[in-house]
N, C-alpha and C positions, 0 to 999 in steps of 0.2 A: 504494500500500500504506500502511496506517496506520503512523505513526511509533511506534517503541517508546519506552517511558518510560525516561529515563536515571536512574541512581542519584543520589540527592540528594547534593549537595556543600555544603561549608561556604560560607556567604555571606561575601563580602568586604565590609567596611565601611570608611568613612573613618576614618583614625587619630584617636584620642581622641574618639570619638563620645560623645554625651550619656549613653548607657546605660553606657559604660565608667566615666565619672565617677561615675555613680550607684552602681554596684557598689562602686567603690573607697571612696566615702564611707560606704557601709553597713559595709564591713569596718573602716574606721578608727574608727567610733564604736560598734562592737559591744562589748557587755559580755563579760567573760571567760567567763561562764556560757554565752554563745552562741557561744563559739569565737573571740572576738576577742582582741586583745592590746593593749588600751588602756594597760595599765601600761607595757609595753615601748615603746609609742609615746610616752608622756609622758617616759620616761627618755631616749629618743633626742632628743626635742624640747628638753629641759632641757640635755642634754649639748652639743648643737650651739649652743644659745643662749649658754651660758657660754664655749664655745671661740671663737665669733665675737666675743663681747664682749671676751674677753682679747686677741684678736688686734688688734682695732681700738683698744683702749685702749693697748696697747703701741706700735702704730704711731704713734698720736697723741702719746704722750709722747716717743717717739724723735724724731719730727719737730719737736716743740716744743722739746725740749732742744737739738737741734742749731741750730735757728733762733735760740733765745735766746743760746746760747753764741757763735755767729758774730756775732750782732747786737751783743753786748757787746764783741767784738773790734773789729769794724768801726766801732762807734760811739764808741770811745774811743782807738783806736790808728791809726797810719798804715797805709794799704793798701800803700804802698811806702815804703821808707826809703832815702835816698841817703847813703852814707858816702863817705869818701875813703881811699885806700890810705895806709898809714903812710909818712911822709916826715920830713925834718928841718927844723926852723924856723930862723930867723935865728941863734939861739944854739946850733944844733946839737942840740937836744933832739928826740926823736921825737914826732910829733904826727899826728893824723888829722883836724884841724879843716878847715873850708871857708873859706878866706880871702875869696873873691869870692862869698859866698853869695847876695847880692842879685841879681847878674847870672845866676848859675846858676839861681836860683829862677824868674826871668823866662823863661829858655830852657825849663825843664821845664814851666812853666805853659802854654807855647804848644803842647805836645804834644797832639794830639787824644785825647780820652778822659780827660784829667786835669782834675779839678774844682777842686782847691785845692792850693797848695804853701805850707808854712810852715817857715821856719828855726827850729831848736831848739837850745837849749843844755841839756845834760843833766849831772847829777852826783848822786852818792850822798852823803848827809850824815846826821848825827844830829839829830833833832828832840827838844827837851826842853821841858817845862812842868810846874811844880809837882812836881819830883822824878820825873816820869814821862818815859821815853825811848822813842823809836821810830826804827828805821832807815827812812829814806824816800828815794825817788828824785825829784829835782827836775827839772821840765820848764820851761825858760825859753822863753816863747812870747809873741808880740805879743797885745795885747788883742783885736784884730779876729779873729785866728786862734783864740784861746781861745773866743770867742763862737760860733765855727762848729763846735765839737765837740759833736755832738748828745747824746751820753750824759753828758757832763760839764756843759756849760753849758745845763742843762735847767731852765727856771724852775719846772717842776712838782715836781722832785725836789731841786733845789739850795736850800740855805738861805743867806741873806745877800743882798747887793746885787751883782749881776753887773757893774753899771756901775762899781763901785769896785774892780775887779780890779787896776788900775794902782796903787792905794794900799796894797796889801798882798799877800797870797798866798791861793791857794785850796787847800784840803786835802781829802782823801777822808774820808768818814764814819768809816771804820775808824781812820784816824789820829786823828781828833777823839775817838773813843771811847777809844783807848789813852792819849792824853795828857790826857783829861778837860777839853777846851776847847770853847768855842762861838764863834759869830760875835762879833767884837769883842775877843776875848782875844788876848794876846800869846804867841807861842812863839819859842824860840830855835833857830836852825839853826847847827850846828857842823860846819865842813868841815876836814878835816886838811890840805888844800892851800889855805892861806890867804895871809896877808901875807908877803911876802918881806923878810927882814931880813938884816943882816950876819952873823947867827948861824944863818941858814937860813930855812926856811919855818915860820911859826908857825900854829897853827889859827886859822881865822876864825870868830868868833862874832858873830851879828847877830840882833836881834829883829825880828819882823814881826807885823803885825796880821792876824788871820784875817778876811778879808772875805767868803769864800765857802766853804761846806762842801758838797761834791757827793757824789752817789751814782751811780756808773757802772753798777752792777748786777753787777759782778764783785768778789768778796771780796778777791782778791789785788791788784786795782787800788785799791780803796777804802782798804785798810790800809797802802799803801806810797807812794801818789802825791801829789805836791805840785806845783802850778803857780805859777810866778813870772813877773812881767813880764820880757820879753826883755832889755831894757837892764839891768835890775837883775841878772839872771842872768849877763850878760856881766861885770859888775863883780865879782859875788860869786865867780865861778869863774875869774877872770882870763882871760876870753875876749874881751878888748877887740877889736872889729872883726871877729870871726870867729863862726862857728856850728859846732856839732858835727855836725849832720846836717840833712837836709831831710825833712819829713813830707809825703808826697804822698798825696792823696785822689783816688780814681778814680771816674768815673761808674758803672762796672760793676765792683764788687769781685770778682765771681766770674770775670771775664775779665782779671784783673790780670796774668797771665803774658804776655799779648800786649803789655803796656806796658813790659816789662822792657828790651827792646832799644832802643825809641825813647827812653825816659827816660835810659838809659845814654849813648846818643849825644848827647842834648841836654845832659846834665850835663857831658860832656867827659872828657878823659883822666884816668885815675886814679879814676873814680867806681865805687863798688860798690853793687849793688842788693840789697835784702833785702825780700821780700814777706811779707804776713801769712800766706800759705799756707806759706812756708818756716818761719815761727816756730811755727805751730800745726798744721802738716801731720801730724806724728806722732800728735797726739791725735785729729785728725779721722779719720785712717785707722784708728786703733784703735777709735774710736766706730763707724765704718762696718762694720768686721769684727764687732764685738759686735752691731750691728743685724742683720746677715745671719744670725748664729748664732741670735739670738732669733727671727727670722722662721722659720727652719727648725724650731726646737723647737716653736713655736706652731702651725706647719703640721701637725706630727705630732700635736699635741693635737687639732686639727680632724679629722684622719683617724681618730683613735681614737674621737672622738665620733660620726663618721658610721658607724663600724663597728657601732654599736648598731642602726642601721637594718637592717643585714644580719641581725642576730640576731632582731629583731622580725619581719622578713619571712619568715625561715625558719620561725619558729613559726606565722606566719599561714598560710603555704602548707601546712604540715602539718595545721593545724586545719581548713583549708578544702579538703582533698583531695576530699571528697564533692561540694562545690559545684563544684569545677573539673571533675570528671567529668560532672556533670549539664549544666553549661554547654557542655562540649565535645560531648556527645551531642545537644544542641539546635542545634548548628551554629556555635558560637562558634569562631573561628579561634585558632590559636596566637598570632598577633599581638595579637588582642584581649585574650587572657588575660595576655599579657606586659605590655601597656599598663595593664591594671587594677592589677597589682601594682607596676608602675613608678610609677603615680600615687600609690599608697599610700606608697611610700618617698620619692618626690620631694616630696610635699606636706609631709612631716615636715621634710625638709631646707630647703624654702623658708620655712616658718613659723619654724623655728629660726633661720635666717639673718636674717629680718626682725627678730625679737625681739632677736637679738644686735647687729644694727646700731643699733637704737634705744637699747639700753642702753649700747653703746660710745660713741655720739655724746653721750648725756646725760652720761656720765662725763667726756668731754673738755670739754664745755661748762661743767660745774659742778665742775671739778677743784679749784678753790680752796676751795670750801665743803666738799667731801669731804675734802680734805687737812687743812683746819682742824679738822674733826671727828675725824679719825684722830689728829691731833696732840694734841687735847684728851684723847682717851681714853688716849693713851700718856703723858700728863703732860708733853708738850713735848719738844723736842730730837730729833724724828724726822728732821728735815732739818738737816744741819750744813753751812752755807755754806763753812766753811773746807776741807771735803773736796770738796763738790760744785762749788764755784766760783761758783755762782749762788745767789740767795736763796730761790727757791721752785721747786717742781716744775711745769714748764710742760707744756702740751699744745696741740697745733695740729692741727686737723682738715684733712686734705687729701682732695680728692675721689679722687685716684689711690689713696690708702691704703684708703679705704672700698671702692672698686671692686675692689681687689686682694683684700680679705678676702671680699667677696661672691662674686667669681669663684671663689676657692679653695674656699669652702664649698659652693657650688652644684655645681661640677664634681665634687668628691669625693662629694657626696650622690647625684648622678645616676649616677656610674660604679659605686659600690658597690651601687646598687639594681638594676643590670642583671642581675647574676648570679643572685640568688634569683628575679627575675622570669622569667628564661629557664628556670629549673628548673621553675617552675610551668607555664609554657607547654608544656614538653616532657613533662609528666606524662601517662602513658597513661590514658585515661578508663576502660578496662576494669579496669586494676589498681586505680584509685581507687575503683571501685564494686564490686569483687569481694566485699568483706566487709561491704557495706552492706545 
């Protein structure tokens, strides 16, 4: 018997077939008079571009600020500091000095993970020159250990002769500015705990030549710190034969907590350990919390920008109802219709994300020039190092930050596109053509 003809059914096609891309492209570039929504498409594109740009710029500045802040800490301060519990000296006076600092330094230096150990003598004094005064903190350190401090003994930023450190003192650029002195000038250091006499302790006043002026990159360090040769500091602060603490530098500063116990054991009984994370942990935790809040806020900004895609697609679906009805009667499946409008929305998200990434990366790369221009327009004083701690607004591009911004933008763009695309796919062709 002859076979009966079956009713025609919609033909299934491979996902994202060339004709689906062609239809989506025609809808995207259609003029408003033809039922297109090019204006809404441009608004969505610009919104996503600006949102992704803001997200990448913020992440780059956040990463750069933390990296610069931590680098100034690690480049000019001890990673671990070894103190001693308070005890009584031979005269019965309370003290926390390290009497056998050389042997203790050798034991600590042998701990795996320790790169350098330097005995220090520390004290707070008044510095004066030409009727200008500044409260400073003096670090007594050996010349070889001073030369190993990367942020301080840096030939590119330091002024003066680093080789002549033993013949004078090294002062921060902020101290030099307050006192109005330069390399080769004399300054006086006044300590309240000076010479012991029959009538008590008289202040000690001594003049020193400024041999080095350094810039550590931290405003609070540059305006308060002075380095003095170790033996001279022992004499000046009455620390003959002892040190106040040990400055320990680790190979991996981020893993410094793992060195606390070994260093304490090597230092011996009565030793106390203080890490750079203990000293700056509160600020770093506050900075991390602020970073997380900013990321959430900017993520909401990206979501708002992607919602413009929904508005544009809803208008497009409404204007293209007749086309959808005709395509469905010609055999186009619901999946094909859905993919056509998904391509329309996703293309906007992809193009906006690419443009935002480009702008964000350019901002991070040329931030110094951009900030200089903004500072020029504002008449200067936009960045106050006394408040910020560092001298410039840094930015550091990290691949993980860029990928995070891209993933967030594309995922939101794709998700919000699904809903209007499904609405178009489920449109009844009979209802769409009833009044045509």
